[in-house]
C-alpha positions in Angstrom: 0.0 0.0 0.0 3.0 2.3 0.3 3.1 2.8 -3.4 -0.5 3.8 -3.5 0.1 6.4 -0.8 3.1 7.8 -2.7 1.1 8.0 -5.9 -1.8 9.7 -4.1 0.6 12.4 -2.7 1.8 13.0 -6.3 -1.7 13.0 -7.7 -0.7 10.2 -10.1 -4.2 8.9 -10.6 -3.5 6.5 -13.5 -0.7 4.9 -11.5 -2.9 4.6 -8.4 -5.5 2.6 -10.5 -2.7 0.4 -12.0 -1.3 -0.3 -8.6 -4.7 -1.2 -7.2 -5.3 -3.4 -10.2 -2.0 -5.2 -9.8 -2.5 -5.5 -6.0 -5.9 -7.1 -6.7 -4.4 -9.7 -9.0 -1.8 -10.6 -6.3 -4.5 -10.8 -3.6 -6.6 -13.0 -5.9 -3.6 -15.4 -6.3 -3.3 -15.6 -2.6 -7.0 -16.2 -2.0 -8.0 -12.8 -0.4 -10.9 -12.2 -2.7 -12.7 -9.7 -0.5 -9.8 -7.3 -0.4 -9.1 -8.0 -4.1 -12.7 -6.9 -4.8 -12.3 -3.8 -2.8 -9.1 -2.8 -4.7 -10.7 -3.6 -8.0 -13.8 -1.4 -7.2 -11.5 1.5 -6.6 -9.4 0.8 -9.7 -12.5 0.5 -11.8 -13.9 3.8 -10.5 -10.6 5.6 -11.3 -10.2 4.0 -14.8 -13.8 5.0 -15.5 -13.3 8.6 -14.3 -10.1 9.0 -16.3 -11.8 7.3 -19.4 -9.0 4.7 -19.5 -11.3 2.2 -21.4 -8.8 -0.5 -22.2 -7.7 -0.7 -18.6 -11.3 -0.5 -17.4 -12.1 -3.5 -19.5 -9.2 -5.5 -18.1 -10.2 -4.6 -14.5 -13.8 -5.4 -15.1 -12.8 -8.9 -16.4 -10.8 -9.5 -13.3 -13.6 -8.2 -11.1 -16.1 -10.6 -12.7 -13.6 -13.5 -12.2 -13.1 -12.6 -8.5 -16.9 -12.1 -8.1 -17.6 -15.6 -9.5 -15.0 -17.1 -7.2 -16.5 -15.5 -4.1 -20.1 -16.4 -5.0 -19.4 -19.9 -6.2 
């Protein structure tokens, strides 16, 4: 989370979203699906706000995958 805090101080919003997305992938691999979902929700919101559509699609795909894992 240290990288997210640093990016927030710099106002580097695209990098915050990328870091949250990467962190969510790592959390998913370790089985922490709830926190992964939390990070993805924030990444998706930032990608959407910044109109980063390609990255938004990637994050939404991962979010669906995580959601299926937690509900199934």
